[in-house]
C-alpha positions in Angstrom: 84.2 -160.1 150.2 81.1 -159.3 152.5 79.5 -156.0 151.7 76.2 -154.3 152.2 74.6 -151.0 151.1 73.6 -148.3 153.5 70.7 -146.1 152.2 69.8 -143.0 154.2 67.3 -140.1 153.6 67.5 -136.7 155.1 63.8 -136.4 155.8 63.8 -132.9 157.4 66.4 -131.6 154.9 68.6 -130.4 157.8 71.5 -132.9 157.7 69.9 -135.5 159.9 70.1 -138.9 158.1 67.6 -141.7 158.6 68.6 -145.2 157.7 66.1 -146.8 155.4 68.2 -149.7 154.2 65.8 -152.3 155.6 63.1 -151.2 153.2 65.3 -151.5 150.0 64.2 -154.3 147.7 67.4 -156.2 147.1 66.0 -158.1 144.1 65.9 -154.8 142.2 69.4 -153.9 143.2 70.8 -150.3 143.6 71.9 -148.7 140.3 74.3 -145.8 140.2 75.5 -144.0 137.1 78.2 -141.3 137.0 80.4 -139.5 134.4 80.3 -139.9 130.7 80.5 -142.6 128.0 83.9 -141.5 126.6 86.3 -138.6 126.6 84.4 -136.7 124.0 81.1 -136.7 125.8 79.6 -134.2 128.2 79.5 -135.3 131.8 75.9 -135.8 132.8 74.4 -135.5 136.3 74.9 -138.6 138.3 71.8 -140.8 138.9 70.6 -143.3 141.4 67.7 -145.7 141.1 66.4 -148.2 143.6 63.1 -149.7 144.9 61.6 -149.5 148.4 59.1 -151.8 149.9 56.1 -149.6 150.7 53.4 -151.8 152.0 52.9 -149.6 155.1 52.8 -146.4 153.0 55.9 -144.8 154.6 57.2 -143.7 151.2 53.8 -142.5 149.9 53.6 -138.7 149.6 50.9 -136.9 151.5 49.8 -140.1 153.3 49.0 -138.8 156.8 49.4 -142.3 158.3 52.8 -142.9 156.7 55.7 -143.2 159.1 57.7 -140.4 157.4 54.7 -138.0 156.8 54.9 -135.1 156.1 58.5 -135.3 154.8 58.0 -137.6 151.8 58.6 -134.8 149.3 60.5 -134.4 146.1 64.0 -133.0 146.5 64.8 -134.8 149.7 68.5 -135.6 150.1 69.5 -139.2 149.8 72.8 -141.0 150.0 74.1 -144.5 149.4 77.1 -145.8 151.2 78.7 -149.2 151.1 80.2 -151.1 154.1 82.8 -153.7 153.4 84.5 -156.1 155.9 86.2 -159.5 156.2 85.4 -160.7 159.7 85.1 -157.7 161.9 82.1 -155.4 161.1 83.3 -152.5 163.4 84.8 -149.5 161.5 87.1 -148.4 164.3 88.0 -151.2 166.5 91.5 -150.5 167.9 91.8 -146.7 168.0 95.3 -146.6 166.4 94.5 -143.3 164.7 91.6 -141.7 166.4 88.2 -142.3 168.0 86.2 -141.7 164.7 82.8 -143.3 164.7 82.5 -143.5 168.5 80.2 -141.1 170.4 79.0 -140.8 174.0 75.4 -141.0 175.2 73.5 -140.4 178.5 72.1 -137.5 180.4 75.7 -137.0 181.7 77.6 -138.2 178.7 81.1 -139.7 179.4 84.2 -138.2 177.9 85.9 -140.2 175.2 89.6 -139.9 174.3 92.3 -141.9 172.5 94.8 -143.2 175.0 98.2 -144.7 174.6 98.5 -145.5 178.4 97.6 -149.1 177.7 96.4 -151.2 174.8 95.3 -154.8 174.0 95.9 -154.5 170.3 98.5 -152.1 168.9 99.5 -149.0 170.9 96.2 -147.3 171.7 92.8 -147.8 173.2 89.6 -145.9 174.0 89.5 -144.2 177.4 86.0 -143.6 178.7 85.7 -141.2 181.7 82.3 -141.4 183.4 80.3 -138.6 184.9 78.0 -138.6 188.0 74.3 -139.0 188.1 73.7 -140.0 184.5 70.9 -142.0 182.9 72.0 -144.3 180.2 75.7 -143.4 180.0 77.5 -145.2 177.2 80.4 -145.1 174.7 78.9 -146.3 171.4 79.4 -147.0 167.7 76.9 -147.8 164.9 77.6 -151.1 163.2 76.2 -151.5 159.6 75.7 -154.3 157.2 73.6 -156.6 159.4 70.9 -158.9 158.2 67.6 -158.8 160.1 67.0 -162.0 162.0 70.6 -163.2 161.8 72.7 -163.9 165.0 75.8 -161.9 165.7 78.3 -161.7 168.5 80.0 -158.6 169.8 83.1 -158.6 171.9 85.6 -156.1 173.4 88.6 -156.1 175.7 88.1 -153.8 178.6 90.4 -152.6 181.4 88.7 -151.5 184.6 91.1 -150.0 187.2 90.6 -151.0 190.8 89.6 -148.5 193.4 85.9 -148.1 192.7 85.4 -147.8 188.9 82.4 -149.8 188.0 82.4 -153.0 186.0 81.2 -152.6 182.4 78.9 -154.5 180.0 78.8 -154.8 176.2 75.4 -154.5 174.7 73.2 -153.5 171.7 70.8 -150.6 172.2 67.2 -151.7 172.3 68.2 -155.4 172.4 70.2 -156.3 175.5 73.5 -156.5 177.2 76.0 -159.2 178.1 77.7 -160.2 181.3 79.6 -157.6 183.3 83.3 -157.6 183.4 84.8 -159.4 186.4 88.5 -158.5 186.3 90.3 -155.3 187.3 93.7 -153.9 186.5 94.0 -156.1 183.4 92.3 -156.4 180.0 89.5 -158.9 179.9 87.2 -159.9 177.1 83.5 -159.3 177.4 80.8 -160.3 174.9 77.2 -160.1 173.9 75.3 -162.3 171.4 72.2 -160.8 169.7 69.8 -161.2 166.9 69.7 -158.2 164.5 66.4 -156.4 164.4 67.6 -153.8 161.8 70.3 -153.5 159.2 72.3 -151.4 161.6 72.6 -151.6 165.4 74.2 -149.4 168.0 76.9 -151.2 170.0 77.4 -149.8 173.5 79.8 -150.1 176.4 77.9 -149.2 179.6 78.7 -149.3 183.4 77.2 -152.2 185.3 76.5 -149.8 188.3 76.1 -146.1 188.6 79.5 -144.4 188.1 80.8 -141.2 189.7 82.7 -138.5 188.1 86.3 -139.4 187.1 85.9 -143.2 187.1 87.2 -144.8 184.0 87.5 -147.8 181.7 89.7 -148.5 178.8 88.3 -150.4 175.8 90.1 -152.0 172.9 89.9 -154.7 170.2 86.2 -154.3 169.7 84.6 -156.8 167.3 81.2 -157.7 165.8 81.1 -160.9 163.8 78.5 -163.2 162.4 77.5 -166.3 164.5 76.9 -167.1 168.1 80.6 -167.6 169.2 83.5 -165.3 169.9 86.5 -165.9 167.6 90.0 -164.4 167.5 90.0 -160.6 167.2 90.6 -159.3 163.7 92.2 -155.8 163.5 91.0 -155.4 159.8 88.3 -152.9 160.4 85.2 -152.6 158.2 85.3 -149.6 155.9 82.5 -147.4 154.6 82.6 -145.7 151.2 80.1 -143.2 149.9 78.8 -144.1 146.5 76.2 -141.4 145.8 74.8 -138.2 147.3 71.8 -136.5 145.6 68.2 -135.6 145.8 65.1 -137.7 145.1 63.2 -136.7 141.9 59.9 -138.2 142.9 58.2 -140.7 145.2 56.0 -142.9 142.9 53.8 -145.7 144.2 53.4 -148.8 142.2 52.3 -152.4 142.8 53.8 -155.7 141.8 51.5 -158.4 140.6 48.3 -156.5 141.5 47.7 -154.8 144.8 49.5 -157.3 146.9 52.9 -155.7 147.1 53.3 -151.9 147.1 56.6 -150.5 146.0 58.2 -147.1 145.5 60.8 -147.1 142.7 62.6 -143.9 143.0 65.3 -142.1 141.0 67.6 -139.4 142.4 70.1 -137.1 140.8 73.2 -135.4 142.1 73.8 -131.7 142.5 74.4 -131.1 138.7 70.7 -131.5 138.0 69.8 -128.8 140.5 72.3 -126.5 139.0 70.9 -127.1 135.5 67.4 -126.2 136.7 68.2 -122.9 138.3 67.6 -119.6 136.6 70.3 -118.2 134.2 73.0 -116.3 135.9 73.4 -112.6 135.5 76.8 -111.2 134.6 79.5 -111.9 137.2 79.4 -108.2 138.2 75.7 -108.3 138.8 76.0 -111.5 140.7 78.8 -110.1 142.9 76.8 -106.9 143.6 73.8 -109.0 144.5 75.9 -111.3 146.7 76.5 -108.4 149.0 72.7 -108.5 149.9 71.7 -105.0 149.0 68.4 -103.4 150.1 68.2 -101.7 146.7 70.1 -102.3 143.5 69.6 -100.5 140.2 71.8 -101.8 137.3 70.5 -98.8 135.2 70.7 -101.2 132.3 67.3 -100.3 130.9 67.1 -99.8 127.1 67.1 -96.6 125.2 64.0 -94.5 125.7 63.5 -95.5 129.3 62.7 -92.9 131.9 63.1 -95.0 135.0 65.2 -97.9 136.4 63.9 -100.9 138.4 65.2 -102.4 141.6 66.7 -105.9 141.1 67.6 -106.6 144.7 64.3 -108.5 145.3 63.4 -106.1 148.2 60.8 -104.3 146.2 62.1 -100.7 146.4 60.5 -98.1 144.2 62.1 -97.3 140.8 64.6 -94.5 140.2 62.9 -91.9 138.0 64.3 -89.1 135.9 63.7 -85.6 137.4 64.6 -82.1 136.4 67.0 -79.9 138.4 66.5 -76.2 137.9 65.0 -74.8 134.7 65.1 -77.0 131.7 67.6 -78.9 129.5 70.1 -81.7 130.0 69.3 -85.4 129.7 69.6 -88.8 131.2 70.0 -91.0 128.1 69.3 -94.6 129.1 71.2 -97.0 126.8 73.4 -94.1 125.6 76.6 -95.6 126.9 78.2 -98.7 128.4 79.0 -99.4 132.0 81.8 -101.8 133.0 82.9 -103.9 130.1 82.0 -107.2 131.9 78.3 -106.7 132.6 77.1 -106.8 129.0 74.6 -104.1 129.8 74.0 -100.5 128.5 74.2 -97.6 130.9 72.7 -94.1 131.0 74.7 -91.1 129.9 74.2 -88.1 132.2 74.6 -84.9 130.1 73.6 -81.8 132.1 72.8 -78.5 130.4 75.3 -76.9 132.8 76.8 -77.7 136.2 73.7 -76.3 137.8 70.9 -77.3 135.4 70.0 -80.7 134.0 68.5 -84.0 134.9 69.1 -86.8 137.5 67.6 -90.0 138.8 66.1 -90.4 142.2 64.2 -93.2 144.1 62.4 -93.2 147.4 63.4 -95.8 150.0 60.8 -97.7 152.0 61.6 -95.9 155.2 64.4 -93.9 156.9 67.7 -95.4 157.6 70.4 -95.1 160.2 73.8 -96.4 159.3 74.1 -97.2 155.6 76.3 -97.9 152.6 75.7 -96.6 149.0 77.8 -97.3 145.9 77.9 -97.1 142.1 80.2 -97.6 139.1 81.1 -94.4 137.2 83.1 -93.1 134.3 83.7 -89.4 133.7 86.3 -86.9 132.6 84.8 -84.0 134.6 85.9 -83.1 138.1 84.1 -81.2 140.8 80.7 -82.9 140.3 78.4 -84.8 142.6 77.9 -88.4 141.7 75.4 -89.8 144.2 73.6 -88.7 147.4 71.6 -90.3 150.1 69.3 -87.6 151.5 66.0 -86.7 153.1 63.0 -86.0 150.9 60.6 -84.5 153.5 60.6 -80.7 153.8 61.3 -79.2 157.2 64.0 -81.7 158.3 66.9 -79.5 157.2 67.9 -81.1 153.9 70.1 -83.8 155.5 72.4 -85.4 152.9 75.6 -87.3 152.4 77.1 -86.5 149.0 79.6 -88.5 146.9 81.7 -86.0 145.1 84.7 -85.8 142.8 87.2 -83.3 144.2 87.6 -80.3 141.8 91.4 -80.1 142.4 92.8 -83.6 142.3 89.9 -85.7 141.0 89.8 -88.0 144.0 86.7 -89.1 145.9 85.4 -86.9 148.7 82.3 -86.7 150.8 80.2 -83.7 151.7 77.8 -84.0 154.6 74.9 -81.6 155.2 72.6 -81.3 158.2 70.2 -78.5 159.0 71.0 -76.7 155.7 74.6 -76.4 156.8 77.6 -78.2 155.4 79.1 -80.1 158.3 82.3 -80.8 156.5 84.3 -78.9 154.0 84.7 -81.9 151.7 87.5 -84.2 152.6 89.9 -85.5 150.0 90.7 -89.2 150.4 94.4 -89.7 150.0 94.9 -93.0 151.9 95.8 -96.3 150.5 93.9 -95.9 147.3 94.5 -92.4 145.8 92.6 -93.0 142.6 91.9 -90.2 140.2 88.3 -90.6 139.1 88.1 -88.3 136.1 90.3 -90.4 133.8 87.4 -91.7 131.7 87.8 -95.3 133.1 85.3 -97.4 135.0 85.6 -97.0 138.8 83.7 -98.6 141.7 83.1 -96.0 144.5 81.4 -96.6 147.8 80.4 -94.4 150.8 79.6 -95.7 154.3 77.8 -93.3 156.7 77.4 -94.5 160.3 75.0 -93.2 162.8 77.8 -92.1 165.1 79.0 -89.7 162.4 81.8 -91.8 161.0 82.1 -91.7 157.2 84.2 -94.2 155.3 85.0 -94.8 151.6 86.0 -97.6 149.3 87.5 -97.1 145.8 88.0 -99.8 143.2 87.5 -102.6 145.8 89.9 -101.3 148.5 88.7 -99.6 151.7 90.0 -96.3 153.0 92.6 -96.3 155.7 90.6 -94.2 158.1 87.2 -92.7 158.5 86.2 -89.1 157.6 84.4 -88.4 160.9 81.8 -85.6 161.1 80.7 -86.5 164.7 77.2 -87.3 166.1 75.6 -84.3 164.4 75.1 -86.2 161.2 71.4 -87.1 160.9 71.4 -90.5 159.2 68.1 -91.4 160.8 66.2 -89.2 158.3 67.8 -90.4 155.0 65.0 -91.9 152.8 66.0 -91.0 149.2 68.7 -92.2 146.8 69.8 -89.8 144.1 72.2 -90.3 141.2 73.6 -87.5 139.0 73.4 -84.6 141.5 70.9 -82.3 143.0 70.7 -78.7 144.3 72.8 -78.5 147.5 70.7 -78.1 150.7 72.5 -74.9 151.7 71.5 -73.2 148.4 75.1 -72.8 147.2 74.3 -74.4 143.8 74.5 -77.7 142.1 77.3 -79.8 140.7 75.5 -82.1 138.3 77.3 -85.2 137.1 78.5 -85.4 133.6 79.4 -89.0 132.5 78.2 -92.5 133.0 76.7 -94.0 136.2 75.6 -97.7 136.6 75.0 -100.3 139.2 73.6 -98.0 141.9 73.7 -100.0 145.2 72.3 -99.4 148.7 72.2 -101.3 152.0 71.2 -100.5 155.6 74.3 -101.6 157.5 77.0 -100.4 159.8 79.6 -102.6 158.2 81.5 -101.8 155.1 81.1 -104.7 152.6 84.2 -106.3 151.0 84.1 -104.8 147.5 87.1 -106.7 146.2 85.1 -109.4 144.4 82.8 -106.9 142.8 85.7 -104.9 141.6 87.5 -107.9 140.1 84.3 -109.0 138.4 83.8 -105.5 136.8 87.3 -104.4 136.1 87.7 -106.5 132.9 90.6 -108.6 134.2 90.8 -112.3 133.3 91.2 -114.9 136.0 92.4 -118.5 136.2 89.9 -121.3 135.7 90.4 -122.4 139.3 89.7 -118.9 140.6 86.5 -118.7 138.4 85.4 -122.1 139.6 85.8 -120.9 143.2 83.9 -117.7 142.5 81.0 -119.5 140.9 80.8 -121.9 143.8 80.7 -119.0 146.2 78.0 -117.1 144.2 75.9 -120.3 143.9 76.4 -121.1 147.6 77.7 -124.6 146.8 80.7 -126.5 148.0 83.5 -127.0 145.4 86.7 -129.0 145.3 89.5 -128.3 142.8 91.8 -131.2 141.8 95.1 -130.1 140.3 96.3 -126.6 139.4 96.3 -124.4 136.3 97.2 -120.9 135.2 94.8 -121.0 132.2 92.7 -117.8 132.0 89.0 -117.4 131.3 87.1 -114.5 129.8 85.6 -112.2 132.4 82.2 -112.2 130.9 81.7 -116.0 130.7 78.8 -116.4 133.2 76.3 -113.9 131.9 73.1 -115.4 130.6 74.2 -119.0 131.3 72.6 -121.6 133.5 74.8 -122.3 136.5 75.7 -125.8 135.2 76.7 -124.2 131.9 78.8 -121.6 133.6 80.6 -124.4 135.4 81.0 -126.3 132.1 82.4 -123.2 130.5 85.2 -123.3 133.1 85.9 -127.0 132.3 85.8 -126.3 128.6 88.4 -123.5 128.7 90.5 -125.6 131.0 90.1 -128.8 128.9 89.2 -130.3 132.2 86.2 -131.8 133.9 83.4 -130.6 136.2 81.0 -133.0 137.9 79.0 -133.8 141.0 80.9 -135.4 143.9 79.8 -138.8 145.0 80.7 -138.3 148.6 78.9 -134.9 149.3 76.5 -132.5 147.7 79.3 -130.7 146.1 81.0 -130.0 142.7 84.4 -131.2 141.6 86.6 -129.4 139.1 89.5 -131.3 137.6 92.2 -129.3 135.8 93.7 -130.9 132.7 97.0 -131.4 134.6 95.1 -133.7 137.1 94.8 -136.3 134.3 98.3 -136.0 132.9 101.0 -138.6 133.9 98.6 -140.2 136.4 99.9 -143.4 137.9 97.6 -146.4 137.7 95.4 -146.7 140.8 94.9 -150.5 140.3 96.3 -153.2 138.1 94.0 -155.9 136.8 94.4 -158.8 134.5 92.1 -159.8 131.7 90.9 -162.7 134.0 89.5 -160.0 136.4 87.2 -158.7 133.7 83.7 -160.2 134.4 82.1 -159.6 131.0 83.3 -159.8 127.5 86.4 -157.7 126.7 86.3 -155.9 123.4 88.6 -153.7 121.4 87.3 -150.7 119.3 89.0 -148.9 116.5 86.2 -147.0 114.9 86.3 -143.4 113.6 84.3 -141.8 116.5 87.4 -140.2 118.1 88.9 -139.0 114.8 89.5 -135.3 114.5 91.9 -133.8 111.9 90.3 -130.4 111.1 89.5 -128.4 114.2 88.1 -124.8 114.4 87.8 -123.1 117.7 85.8 -119.9 118.2 85.6 -117.4 121.0 83.5 -114.2 121.4 85.5 -111.1 120.3 88.4 -113.2 119.0 89.6 -114.8 115.8 88.7 -118.3 114.7 91.6 -120.7 115.2 91.8 -123.6 112.7 94.3 -126.5 112.9 94.5 -129.4 110.4 96.5 -132.6 110.0 97.3 -133.2 106.4 98.5 -136.8 106.8 95.3 -137.8 108.7 93.1 -136.1 106.1 94.9 -137.9 103.3 94.4 -141.2 105.1 90.9 -141.0 106.5 89.3 -137.9 104.9 88.2 -134.8 106.8 86.8 -135.2 110.3 86.0 -131.8 111.5 85.1 -130.4 114.8 85.9 -127.7 117.3 84.4 -125.8 120.1 83.2 -122.3 121.2 84.5 -121.4 124.6 85.2 -118.2 126.6 89.0 -118.5 126.2 90.8 -115.4 127.4 93.0 -115.2 124.3 93.3 -116.4 120.7 96.5 -118.2 121.7 94.5 -120.3 124.2 91.9 -121.2 121.6 94.7 -122.2 119.2 96.5 -124.3 121.8 93.3 -126.2 122.5 92.7 -126.8 118.8 96.3 -128.1 118.4 96.0 -130.5 121.3 92.6 -131.8 120.0 94.1 -132.5 116.5 97.3 -134.0 118.0 95.2 -136.6 119.9 92.5 -137.1 117.3 94.5 -137.3 114.1 95.1 -141.1 114.4 93.7 -142.4 117.7 94.9 -145.9 118.5 92.7 -148.9 119.2 90.9 -148.7 122.5 89.0 -150.6 125.2 85.9 -148.6 125.9 84.2 -150.7 128.6 85.5 -152.9 131.5 83.0 -154.8 133.7 84.2 -156.1 137.0 82.5 -158.3 139.6 84.1 -155.9 142.1 83.1 -157.6 145.3 84.8 -160.8 144.2 88.2 -159.2 143.6 91.1 -159.1 146.1 91.5 -155.4 145.1 87.9 -154.6 145.9 88.8 -151.8 148.3 91.0 -150.1 145.6 88.3 -150.5 143.0 85.8 -148.8 145.3 88.2 -145.8 145.4 88.2 -145.4 141.6 86.7 -142.1 140.4 86.7 -140.1 137.2 90.1 -139.7 135.5 91.7 -142.4 137.6 93.8 -144.9 135.7 93.2 -148.6 135.5 96.0 -150.8 134.1 95.0 -154.0 132.3 97.6 -156.6 131.9 97.8 -160.1 130.3 95.5 -159.0 127.5 94.6 -162.1 125.4 96.0 -162.8 122.0 95.6 -161.3 119.4 95.1 -157.9 121.3 97.1 -155.0 119.8 99.0 -154.7 123.0 99.4 -156.9 126.1 99.1 -154.0 128.6 97.0 -150.9 128.4 96.4 -148.0 130.8 92.8 -146.6 130.7 91.2 -143.5 132.1 87.9 -143.9 133.9 85.4 -141.6 132.1 82.3 -142.8 133.9 80.8 -145.9 135.4 77.6 -147.9 136.1 77.4 -149.9 139.2 74.8 -152.3 140.6 74.8 -153.1 144.3 73.0 -156.1 145.9 73.7 -158.2 148.9 75.1 -161.0 146.7 77.2 -159.1 144.2 78.5 -155.6 143.5 79.3 -155.1 139.8 80.9 -152.0 138.2 81.2 -151.3 134.5 83.8 -148.7 133.8 83.6 -146.5 130.7 87.2 -146.0 129.6 89.5 -144.2 127.2 93.3 -144.4 126.6 95.2 -142.6 129.4 97.3 -139.5 128.9 100.8 -140.5 129.9 104.2 -138.9 129.2 103.1 -135.3 129.0 105.7 -132.6 129.4 105.6 -130.9 132.9 108.0 -128.1 133.8 110.4 -128.9 136.6 109.2 -132.6 136.9 112.0 -135.1 136.6 111.6 -137.3 133.6 108.7 -135.1 132.3 110.6 -132.0 131.2 112.8 -133.2 128.4 111.1 -132.1 125.2 111.5 -134.4 122.3 113.0 -137.2 124.4 110.2 -139.1 126.1 107.5 -136.6 126.4 105.0 -134.6 124.4 103.7 -131.1 124.7 100.1 -130.7 125.9 97.8 -127.9 126.8 
């Protein structure tokens, strides 16, 4: 079946793709590798390799005369797509579904719409409504897969209504146009024969004379075919499938047979490489606090003996330092306690000598603020104490301050506001939608918003207050320039209420908008979450696009991301789920497959042994054997499962894993499933090579991705079985103009797994087996 690659580079790295297919050296082919070798392996980043002709230096880095200078740089996005057709090379020729692929051009671009008013083929056509006074108006589509120097013929049926609408032409941008239409009030076929000057050309329908607003033409049954003559219209559209999206690792320059032929043989890798090269992630709690873009952020996680805490926001604020409040005594003991259980950091213990005498922490901001938000995590059993303040450090401005306080009567969060040495509020108890008692010794996330118009709002444990605690425009937020933790002497001289307990993750931002604290709360509260929810969280924190295939309720430990590279944090999710995570081939995105996605999957394509292009081989070695499995998890028990019959037959084949399972039961279930499948694995076919472009099922084979199932039938004698279903674990493909080959790495599929509520899959002990 005719096919051709489309190779495009995003030179400015802004989503604008430049077609560079004409420079690809076809003799070298295009090689793409994705997935893993077998079901036991780790999925590796997908890779692309190809060679460009570079005689004019357009792919040479730093060459000022190069056509793509100065954009030939490592890390540029690149994608490979494949166009496939039978006769017609147009990807949307009859508009039966939509107008996808078609666009308008010109200084006054025409309007395009799918119309069912009339049609030449099927039930719909493209309605083009012209504007007035345009230069170069056109309805157009890009046609791919052309060979430079070859002759092609384009044709289309057009319906021009009488009454003034202009006749239309069919043409190729930059090459020429055909004869104008000569019939009105009926479909007539127009055409244009051209010699391709590039591997892609823009096909256009244009008016033969200047149109005016509201004049129209209908177009249908558009075709581009090889040769100089028009043949019968074929409604089988060309299709385009994306084979790889990634970033170029480098742009080397080399020569073939001496200096006569300059080449650039590049490699590119998908998004998983970039995720592997990023800095290790902090704990999920820290990542969530940082995701809210603070202007100052102090985890207070410094080790024992420290006297100050650094800003990790990246904004370069001064450190928070220990200071004495009244007399002597009291302590701020860094490393003396723990903050939220999910951050894996120590926290300072604030121990005042009395409520009015002790130590606190304070840091100076890099200028005064107006509206702002400040927050922290706390744990205490003492009421009536000040937790944090944002205040003014310069004498003579009246001691302006907004103070976060625990109410002495009911232990709820309240706010005191001072301006001009006067308390402008009596201390309002928050009793709205989140009446949390803060002196229960548990970890709480508390937040205060102070607006320049005098509005004061609060958030407790991730939920915002129902209404503001307004103090009016008298509040002087424009003079706040200091952040304090642990309490200080009240500006009106009425005394101090020094905090007694644990404070961590002090956070500050100049903003008039209350952040959404729900994600920070869920990350720090110690609650587990499903693997799908963790995957979505990681994608959001890493600012990447993620797609989840399948569903699962399997839980993951809340601490799993801390100290892990992003790619490892994502693999942790897959490990707990017993699923897969890998780079998408159609976008710069990550795919997460739950284990259920693989179970009971119907075959995507059925092939016979005659369809296999290379030698077909069976394997029955001991590589997949596992009969003694020990799983380990942090803070949990080791879980060991053995299979005595397998050990007696083959000897001990041990293995196991260390994953952030949320419970010992999950670790045990995983071990049981591994041993169930590994105790006596059946013979298998591990590789299937296809000359894909020669197959009648080429389109279906192009759609195969990881975990899809291929059914092989008519397996030759003496195969163990005549039919076998295989999971795709990975593949290598080579694309050239002559042939497209794909070698699938395969493993036995996972059929007949018990699924609750699914007919034929929920009868235990009958025809199904229990899985994870």
